[in-house]
C-alpha positions as CSV (number, residue, x, y, z in Angstrom):
1,M,181.8,81.7,82.9
2,T,180.5,84.8,85.0
3,L,180.3,85.0,88.3
4,S,177.0,83.9,89.6
5,I,177.0,81.1,87.2
6,K,180.4,80.6,89.3
7,F,178.4,80.8,92.3
8,A,175.5,79.0,91.5
9,A,178.4,75.4,90.7
10,Y,180.2,76.5,94.1
11,R,176.9,76.2,96.3
12,R,175.7,73.5,94.0
13,N,178.3,71.4,94.7
14,A,179.0,72.8,98.6
15,T,175.8,71.4,99.3
16,M,175.9,67.9,97.6
17,T,179.6,67.3,99.8
18,E,177.8,69.0,102.6
19,S,174.8,70.7,103.9
20,F,175.3,72.9,107.3
21,A,175.2,70.7,109.9
22,T,178.6,68.9,108.2
23,A,180.2,72.0,107.9
24,L,179.5,72.8,111.3
25,D,180.6,69.5,112.4
26,R,183.9,69.8,110.7
27,I,184.6,73.0,112.2
28,K,183.5,71.3,115.9
29,N,185.5,68.6,114.7
30,N,189.2,70.9,113.9
31,I,189.1,73.2,117.0
32,G,192.9,72.7,117.5
33,G,193.7,74.1,114.5
34,L,191.4,77.0,113.3
35,R,193.1,78.4,117.2
36,N,195.7,78.9,115.7
37,L,194.5,80.4,112.4
38,D,195.1,84.4,112.0
39,E,192.3,86.8,111.1
40,S,192.4,86.6,107.3
41,S,192.1,82.5,107.5
42,I,189.0,83.2,109.7
43,K,187.5,85.3,107.4
44,Q,188.0,83.0,104.5
45,G,188.3,79.6,106.3
46,I,184.8,80.1,108.5
47,V,183.0,83.3,107.7
48,L,182.6,83.2,104.3
49,N,182.1,79.5,104.3
50,L,179.5,80.2,106.7
51,L,177.6,82.9,104.8
52,V,177.7,80.6,101.6
53,L,175.8,77.6,103.5
54,T,173.3,80.2,104.5
55,G,172.9,81.8,101.1
56,W,175.1,84.5,100.2
57,N,177.0,84.9,97.1
58,P,180.7,86.2,98.4
59,F,181.4,85.8,94.3
60,D,179.2,88.7,94.0
61,V,180.7,92.4,95.7
62,T,177.7,94.0,96.0
63,E,175.9,91.6,98.1
64,V,179.0,90.5,100.1
65,V,181.8,93.4,100.8
66,P,184.8,92.7,102.2
67,E,186.5,96.3,103.3
68,H,183.4,97.6,103.5
69,T,184.2,101.7,104.1
70,V,182.6,103.3,107.0
71,G,183.6,107.4,107.2
72,N,187.7,106.9,107.1
73,R,187.3,103.3,108.6
74,R,186.5,99.7,107.5
75,V,184.1,97.0,108.7
76,D,185.6,93.5,108.0
77,F,182.4,92.4,105.8
78,A,178.7,94.6,105.1
79,L,176.4,92.0,104.0
80,N,173.4,93.5,101.1
81,P,174.9,97.2,102.1
82,N,173.3,99.1,99.8
83,A,169.8,98.6,101.4
84,V,168.4,98.9,103.9
85,N,168.3,95.6,105.6
86,A,172.2,95.2,105.7
87,V,174.4,93.7,108.2
88,F,178.2,94.5,109.2
89,I,180.1,91.2,110.9
90,E,183.2,92.6,111.7
91,V,186.1,89.4,112.4
92,K,188.7,89.0,115.1
93,R,191.0,86.5,115.9
94,P,190.7,83.3,117.6
95,G,190.1,83.7,121.0
96,S,189.8,87.1,120.8
97,N,188.0,89.3,124.1
98,L,184.9,90.6,122.0
99,A,183.6,92.6,124.6
100,T,186.6,95.1,123.7
101,H,185.8,95.5,120.2
102,S,181.9,96.1,120.9
103,R,182.1,100.0,120.3
104,Q,183.9,99.8,117.4
105,L,181.4,97.3,115.5
106,L,178.1,99.3,116.9
107,E,179.6,102.7,116.2
108,Y,180.3,101.6,111.9
109,C,176.9,100.0,112.9
110,F,175.5,103.6,114.1
111,Q,177.6,105.6,111.2
112,E,175.2,104.0,108.4
113,G,172.3,102.9,110.3
114,V,172.7,99.5,110.5
115,N,169.8,97.3,112.1
116,L,172.0,93.7,112.3
117,G,175.5,93.6,113.4
118,A,177.3,90.0,114.5
119,L,180.7,90.3,116.1
120,T,183.1,87.2,115.4
121,D,186.5,85.6,116.4
122,G,185.1,82.5,114.0
123,L,183.7,80.2,116.8
124,V,182.0,82.7,118.9
125,W,179.6,84.7,117.5
126,W,177.8,87.7,118.9
127,L,174.9,89.2,117.7
128,Y,173.7,93.4,118.2
129,L,171.1,94.9,117.5
130,P,172.9,98.1,117.6
131,L,170.3,100.7,116.9
132,Q,167.8,99.8,120.0
133,G,168.4,101.3,123.5
134,G,170.9,100.5,126.3
135,N,174.4,100.0,126.4
136,W,176.6,98.8,124.7
137,E,176.1,95.4,126.3
138,Q,172.1,95.1,126.2
139,R,172.5,95.8,122.4
140,R,173.7,92.2,122.1
141,F,171.1,89.7,122.1
142,L,172.2,86.2,121.2
143,E,175.5,84.6,121.4
144,I,176.3,81.4,119.5
145,N,179.3,79.5,120.0
146,L,180.2,76.9,117.3
147,Q,182.0,74.9,120.1
148,T,179.0,74.4,122.6
149,D,176.1,75.0,121.3
150,E,174.0,71.8,119.7
151,T,174.9,71.6,115.7
152,E,170.8,72.0,114.9
153,T,170.8,75.3,116.9
154,V,173.5,76.9,115.6
155,V,172.3,76.2,112.2
156,A,169.0,77.2,113.6
157,Y,170.2,80.3,114.9
158,F,172.2,81.1,111.4
159,T,169.0,80.5,109.4
160,R,166.8,82.9,111.4
161,F,169.1,85.5,111.8
162,L,171.7,85.8,109.2
163,S,170.2,83.8,106.0
164,K,170.4,86.2,102.9
165,Q,166.6,85.7,102.8
166,N,165.7,86.9,105.8
167,V,168.0,89.2,105.9
168,M,166.9,90.7,102.4
169,T,163.4,90.7,103.5
170,G,163.8,92.6,107.1
171,Q,162.8,88.9,108.8
172,S,166.4,89.1,110.6
173,V,166.0,91.8,112.1
174,R,162.2,91.6,112.9
175,D,162.7,88.2,114.7
176,A,165.8,89.7,116.6
177,E,163.6,92.4,118.3
178,G,161.0,89.9,119.2
179,F,164.0,87.8,120.4
180,A,165.1,90.5,122.1
181,K,161.8,91.7,123.4
182,A,161.1,88.0,124.8
183,Q,164.2,87.9,127.0
184,R,164.1,90.9,128.6
185,R,160.3,90.4,129.2
186,A,161.4,87.3,130.8
187,E,164.3,89.0,133.3
188,T,161.6,91.2,134.0
189,A,159.2,88.5,135.0
190,Q,162.6,87.2,136.8
191,V,163.4,89.8,138.8
192,A,159.4,90.2,140.1
193,V,158.8,86.8,140.7
194,D,162.3,86.9,143.0
195,R,160.6,89.9,144.9
196,A,157.6,88.2,145.8
197,W,159.1,85.3,147.1
198,S,161.1,87.3,149.0
199,E,158.1,89.5,150.4
200,I,156.3,86.4,150.7
201,V,159.0,84.4,152.6
202,G,159.9,87.3,154.5
203,E,156.8,88.0,156.1
204,P,154.6,85.0,156.0
205,D,151.3,85.4,155.9
206,E,148.8,83.0,157.6
207,V,148.2,80.9,154.7
208,L,151.1,80.0,153.5
209,V,152.1,79.0,157.2
210,K,149.1,77.0,157.3
211,L,149.7,75.1,154.0
212,I,153.4,74.1,154.9
213,A,152.4,73.2,158.2
214,E,149.7,71.1,156.7
215,T,152.4,69.5,154.2
216,A,154.2,69.3,156.8
217,E,152.5,67.0,159.3
218,R,151.6,64.6,156.0
219,F,155.3,63.3,157.0
220,C,155.8,63.8,160.8
221,G,152.4,63.0,162.2
222,F,151.8,66.5,163.5
223,K,151.6,70.3,162.9
224,P,154.7,72.0,163.1
225,D,153.9,75.0,165.7
226,D,153.5,78.2,163.7
227,G,156.9,79.7,165.0
228,L,159.0,77.8,163.5
229,I,157.6,77.8,160.5
230,E,158.1,81.4,160.0
231,E,161.8,81.5,161.7
232,F,162.8,78.9,158.6
233,L,160.6,81.3,156.1
234,K,162.8,84.1,156.9
235,L,166.0,81.9,157.2
236,R,165.0,80.8,153.9
237,A,164.5,84.5,152.7
238,N,168.0,85.8,154.3
239,A,170.1,83.1,152.5
240,T,169.1,84.1,149.5
241,P,168.3,87.3,149.1
242,H,167.3,88.8,145.6
243,R,170.0,90.4,143.8
244,V,169.1,93.2,141.2
245,D,171.8,92.9,138.0
246,K,171.8,96.7,137.2
247,N,173.1,95.5,133.9
248,P,171.1,92.2,133.1
249,Q,172.4,90.4,130.1
250,P,169.9,88.1,127.9
251,A,169.7,84.2,129.1
252,S,171.4,83.4,126.0
253,V,174.6,85.2,126.5
254,I,175.1,83.8,129.9
255,K,177.1,80.4,129.3
256,P,180.2,79.1,131.6
257,S,182.1,78.5,129.5
258,A,183.9,75.2,128.0
259,G,187.1,75.6,130.7
260,N,185.1,76.1,133.8
261,K,182.2,73.8,133.9
262,G,183.0,72.9,137.1
263,T,183.5,76.4,138.4
264,V,180.5,78.2,137.6
265,G,179.0,81.0,139.7
266,R,175.7,80.6,142.1
267,D,174.2,83.6,140.2
268,S,174.8,82.7,135.9
269,T,172.0,81.0,134.1
270,L,171.7,77.2,133.5
271,P,171.5,77.1,129.5
272,I,168.3,76.2,128.6
273,S,167.4,75.3,125.0
274,L,164.2,74.4,123.0
275,D,163.5,72.3,120.6
276,P,161.1,74.0,118.4
277,H,163.8,76.9,119.1
278,D,160.8,79.4,119.3
279,S,159.0,79.5,122.5
280,N,155.1,79.9,121.5
281,E,156.2,77.0,118.6
282,F,157.5,74.7,121.5
283,R,154.3,75.3,124.4
284,E,151.8,74.7,121.2
285,A,153.6,71.7,120.6
286,L,153.6,70.8,124.3
287,L,150.2,71.9,124.8
288,R,148.9,68.5,121.7
289,T,151.6,65.9,123.0
290,K,151.1,66.5,126.9
291,E,155.0,65.5,127.1
292,A,158.8,66.4,126.1
293,W,161.9,64.9,126.7
294,I,164.3,66.4,129.2
295,E,168.1,66.3,128.0
296,V,170.3,66.9,130.5
297,Q,174.4,67.2,130.2
298,Y,176.5,66.9,133.6
299,N,180.2,68.2,133.0
300,D,181.9,64.3,133.2
301,G,180.5,64.4,129.6
302,R,177.0,61.9,130.7
303,K,173.7,62.5,129.0
304,I,170.6,61.7,130.8
305,T,167.4,62.1,128.9
306,R,164.1,62.6,131.1
307,L,160.1,61.9,129.9
308,W,158.2,64.9,131.0
309,D,155.2,64.6,132.0
310,A,153.4,68.5,131.3
311,S,149.9,67.5,131.1
312,R,149.5,70.7,133.7
313,M,150.8,72.9,130.8
314,R,148.4,75.6,130.5
315,P,148.1,78.2,127.5
316,S,149.4,80.9,129.6
317,S,152.3,78.8,131.1
318,N,155.8,80.2,131.2
319,V,157.6,77.1,129.2
320,I,161.5,78.3,131.0
321,G,160.2,79.0,134.4
322,N,158.4,75.8,134.3
323,L,161.4,74.5,133.9
324,R,163.6,76.3,135.6
325,S,161.2,75.9,139.1
326,R,162.3,72.8,139.0
327,P,164.5,71.9,142.0
328,E,167.3,70.2,139.9
329,F,167.9,73.3,138.0
330,R,167.8,75.9,141.0
331,A,170.3,78.2,141.7
332,G,173.0,76.1,143.6
333,N,171.2,73.0,142.7
334,W,172.7,72.5,139.5
335,Q,176.1,73.5,139.7
336,R,177.0,71.2,142.9
337,A,174.8,68.5,140.5
338,G,177.4,68.8,137.8
339,I,175.0,70.1,135.3
340,T,176.3,72.2,132.5
341,S,173.2,72.8,129.7
342,V,170.1,71.1,129.4
343,R,168.1,71.1,125.9
344,V,164.0,70.3,125.6
345,T,162.8,68.3,122.8
346,I,159.5,67.4,121.6
347,Q,160.5,64.5,119.5
348,R,162.6,62.1,121.3
349,P,165.9,62.0,121.0
350,M,168.3,59.6,120.1
351,P,168.2,57.0,122.8
352,D,171.2,57.4,125.2
353,N,170.7,57.2,128.8
354,V,167.3,57.4,129.7
355,G,166.1,57.8,132.9
356,P,162.4,57.6,134.4
357,A,160.2,59.5,133.9
358,C,160.2,63.1,135.5
């Protein structure tokens, strides 16, 4: 039996016995055992398994090359190494401090001009655009966590960025570059919005003061003094000063760890995922349906699902920005409420704890 026939039979059998989602669920259910594996076992039990499920042939050593030589060193796996569209994968033991190995992986990629790299301990996968500008961490555009991320999200990310079909056509790199660009735009916009807010509330103009006064009058029956409102706004500005992160991380990378859900700092970013994942595709669907479902996950295991009335959304609206502006998802509020993640989907999820519309 030739290697190609052997792989076809192997993959057909794998497809018959378990889907990508089933394989991931199996991995998640065995997290404790996986943490005790060594690097070689992680390569065989997880990395090669995931590569098969994304279309790669581990029996073809011109397609999936183990211990690929780079200068006088070796990278654990090279996918499609003899073509322009190649991927390097470096594997470490579970629980390793991946940050200490970033430079090693990126130097492999620099040396051979590889556009896409992955660093993993089997459970956590960091994806990089090595040839992009910025420091080591700024070249990382995505973190995938097999333990904490939802199965469909992991499948979507692996398919989009690491599947054989997308790598071979160069679509993986194009998608990664678009993904990273969107993140940089969102970060830049967030900084601009923060500065604009600080400037507005720090030196409140007549229109803002009037608006607050008229709104407050509805609650108390009379207009508060302008001086009181101006003092309130200045205090609010001082209470939440603008801070610029000199080494910003993509929103998808900043996630509370599973072991520290109750101690997430105020400056952490609440993980918000969309389904469909692509923000433009999601916005187009939202404009058609005028509603979506918001699933809020809490650190005590609760999951509350609410219907989102999105009838005011416009083609120019920023979906993630709109969600983050909701009072319960603002910095400080979501941490105090014990929220760990938010998922927003166009299709109604399976019934769980459905709350009132919001």
